[in-house]
C-alpha positions as CSV (number, residue, x, y, z in Angstrom):
1,M,-39.3,25.5,9.0
2,A,-38.6,27.4,5.7
3,A,-36.2,29.2,7.7
4,A,-34.8,26.2,8.5
5,N,-33.9,25.6,5.2
6,V,-33.1,29.1,4.2
7,N,-29.9,28.2,7.0
8,V,-29.1,25.3,5.0
9,Y,-28.9,26.7,1.9
10,E,-27.0,29.5,3.3
11,K,-24.6,26.9,4.8
12,L,-23.9,25.6,1.2
13,W,-23.6,28.9,-0.1
14,R,-20.6,29.7,1.9
15,Q,-19.3,25.9,2.7
16,E,-19.5,26.3,-1.6
17,L,-16.7,29.6,-1.4
18,V,-14.7,28.1,1.3
19,I,-14.1,25.0,-1.0
20,N,-13.7,27.6,-4.3
21,R,-10.9,29.3,-2.0
22,F,-9.0,26.6,-1.2
23,V,-8.9,25.3,-4.4
24,L,-7.7,28.8,-5.7
25,E,-4.8,28.9,-2.9
26,G,-3.5,25.5,-4.1
27,R,-5.0,23.9,-0.6
28,R,-7.0,21.8,-2.4
29,D,-6.8,19.2,-5.3
30,P,-9.6,20.5,-7.6
31,E,-9.1,17.3,-9.7
32,Q,-10.1,15.5,-5.7
33,V,-12.7,17.7,-5.3
34,S,-14.0,17.5,-8.6
35,R,-14.4,14.0,-8.0
36,I,-15.8,13.9,-4.9
37,L,-18.6,16.0,-6.3
38,Q,-19.3,14.2,-9.0
39,E,-19.9,10.4,-6.6
40,M,-22.2,12.7,-4.7
41,I,-24.3,13.6,-7.9
42,I,-24.7,10.0,-8.8
43,D,-24.7,8.6,-5.2
44,E,-28.3,7.5,-6.1
45,R,-28.3,6.2,-9.6
46,K,-28.6,3.0,-10.1
47,T,-26.3,1.0,-12.2
48,P,-26.7,-2.6,-13.3
49,G,-24.8,-5.2,-11.1
50,N,-23.8,-8.7,-10.9
51,K,-24.8,-9.9,-7.3
52,Q,-22.6,-12.6,-7.4
53,E,-19.6,-10.9,-8.4
54,E,-20.3,-7.9,-5.4
55,T,-21.0,-10.6,-2.8
56,G,-19.1,-13.6,-3.9
57,V,-15.9,-14.7,-3.9
58,F,-13.4,-14.5,-6.9
59,R,-10.3,-15.9,-7.5
60,L,-7.5,-13.8,-9.5
61,I,-3.6,-14.6,-10.0
62,V,-1.7,-11.6,-8.3
63,D,2.1,-10.9,-9.7
64,Y,3.5,-8.8,-6.2
65,V,7.0,-8.8,-7.6
66,R,5.7,-7.1,-11.1
67,P,6.7,-3.9,-11.4
68,L,4.3,-0.9,-10.5
69,V,4.8,0.6,-13.6
70,R,3.6,-2.9,-15.7
71,G,0.8,-3.4,-13.5
72,I,-0.3,0.1,-13.9
73,S,-0.3,-0.5,-17.8
74,A,-1.7,-4.2,-18.3
75,G,-5.0,-2.2,-16.7
76,R,-5.0,-0.1,-19.9
77,Y,-6.7,2.5,-18.0
78,D,-7.8,5.8,-19.3
79,Y,-6.8,7.8,-16.5
80,V,-4.1,7.4,-14.2
81,N,-3.5,9.8,-11.4
82,S,0.3,10.3,-11.6
83,D,0.7,10.1,-7.5
84,I,0.4,6.4,-8.2
85,K,4.1,5.2,-8.2
86,L,6.5,3.1,-6.7
87,A,8.1,6.0,-4.4
88,H,4.6,6.1,-2.9
89,F,3.0,3.3,-2.5
90,P,6.3,0.6,-2.3
91,L,5.7,-3.0,-1.7
92,G,4.6,-3.2,1.9
93,K,4.6,-6.4,4.4
94,V,2.1,-8.2,3.0
95,E,3.8,-8.4,-0.3
96,R,7.1,-8.8,0.5
97,S,7.4,-12.3,0.5
98,K,4.8,-13.3,-2.4
99,G,5.7,-13.7,-5.6
100,R,3.0,-14.8,-8.2
101,I,-0.1,-16.8,-6.5
102,K,-3.7,-16.8,-6.7
103,I,-5.7,-15.1,-4.4
104,A,-9.4,-15.0,-3.2
105,F,-11.3,-12.0,-2.9
106,R,-14.6,-10.5,-2.5
107,L,-16.0,-6.6,-2.5
108,F,-17.2,-5.4,1.1
109,H,-20.1,-3.1,0.9
110,P,-21.3,-1.6,4.0
111,D,-24.5,-0.4,1.7
112,K,-24.1,2.9,3.7
113,E,-22.0,6.3,4.3
114,V,-19.2,4.9,6.4
115,E,-15.6,6.3,7.2
116,S,-12.2,4.3,6.6
117,V,-11.7,3.5,10.1
118,E,-15.0,2.1,10.6
119,V,-15.3,0.3,7.5
120,L,-11.6,-1.0,8.3
121,G,-12.7,-2.0,11.9
122,Q,-16.1,-4.1,10.1
123,I,-14.2,-6.4,7.5
124,A,-11.8,-6.9,10.1
125,K,-14.6,-8.2,12.3
126,A,-15.2,-10.4,9.6
127,G,-12.4,-12.1,9.1
128,F,-10.9,-10.4,6.0
129,R,-7.5,-7.8,5.3
130,P,-8.2,-4.9,2.8
131,A,-6.5,-5.6,-0.4
132,T,-3.0,-3.4,-1.2
133,L,-2.6,-1.8,-4.9
134,R,-1.1,-4.5,-6.2
135,E,-4.2,-6.7,-5.3
136,L,-6.5,-3.7,-7.0
137,L,-4.3,-3.7,-10.0
138,S,-5.0,-7.3,-10.4
139,V,-9.2,-6.6,-10.5
140,G,-8.4,-3.3,-13.1
141,E,-6.9,-6.1,-15.4
142,C,-8.6,-9.1,-14.8
143,K,-12.6,-7.6,-14.3
144,P,-12.4,-3.9,-16.3
145,D,-16.1,-3.8,-16.3
146,M,-16.4,-4.4,-12.4
147,Q,-14.9,-0.6,-12.0
148,R,-17.5,0.7,-14.3
149,E,-20.5,0.0,-12.0
150,F,-19.6,1.3,-8.7
151,P,-15.9,2.6,-7.8
152,I,-14.0,-0.2,-5.9
153,I,-11.6,0.5,-3.0
154,A,-8.0,-1.0,-1.7
155,L,-7.8,0.4,2.2
156,K,-3.9,-1.2,3.1
157,S,-1.5,0.6,1.0
158,I,-1.7,4.5,2.0
159,W,0.5,7.2,0.6
160,R,1.1,10.0,2.9
161,N,0.8,13.5,1.1
162,P,3.0,16.2,1.2
163,D,0.2,18.1,2.8
164,G,0.4,15.6,5.7
165,G,-3.1,13.9,4.3
166,R,-3.2,10.0,3.8
167,S,-4.1,8.9,0.6
168,V,-5.6,5.2,-0.7
169,T,-6.0,4.1,-4.5
170,G,-9.2,2.8,-5.9
171,L,-10.6,2.1,-9.4
172,Y,-13.6,4.4,-10.5
173,G,-15.5,4.1,-13.8
174,D,-18.4,4.4,-16.2
175,S,-19.7,3.8,-19.5
176,A,-16.7,6.5,-21.4
177,E,-13.8,5.5,-19.1
178,R,-12.0,3.8,-17.0
179,R,-9.9,5.4,-14.1
180,L,-6.8,4.5,-11.1
181,T,-7.0,6.9,-9.0
182,T,-6.4,8.5,-5.2
183,S,-8.6,9.3,-2.7
184,Y,-8.1,10.7,0.8
185,F,-8.2,8.0,3.3
186,V,-9.6,10.1,6.6
187,R,-13.4,10.7,4.3
188,R,-16.7,9.4,4.7
189,W,-17.1,6.9,1.7
190,S,-20.7,6.7,0.0
191,R,-23.3,3.9,-0.5
192,R,-21.7,3.1,-3.8
193,H,-18.4,2.6,-3.0
194,R,-17.0,-1.2,-2.4
195,F,-13.7,-2.2,-1.1
196,L,-11.7,-4.9,-1.8
197,V,-10.8,-7.3,0.3
198,V,-8.8,-10.8,0.7
199,T,-10.6,-13.5,2.3
200,N,-7.8,-16.1,2.3
């Protein structure tokens, strides 16, 4: 058992060296790496939650025709990832035919570590649709404290990065700040993450 533990620690040490090298070589975004590590650190942290908000349906007005920059500004975030802009996240098919309407949402919570493709399958099986960036912004604007309790991810709007990776947007936060940022689509999400879905 002791030998196995030594091997695990050695593996972690080597992985840390690889991550550091990737960051120094510019092959990984240091902010992204920092956020992922921070999520792992606080994964088991118990935060006060609102069970009705988490599992029930809530309705918000979504303005699909409002300029993206105004939607971001309305959220009054302490930090906004510079990659979240119209050129990277244009209106999708779902949004083009809509104006300013009330949408029914809920937070989908697998309550386990899960990959994006897996959670998308679960969302579809439940009869829901993953939310877009514009829909996520309505939550950030109208329910600003929700993201302080757990990260909220929108899996519908996807941007392909210059390095070929795909990114989605999410709301993160704590008692000190609220953030609108990106995460890689291909990853394992922690138990803390909630996925914004449309129910109607």
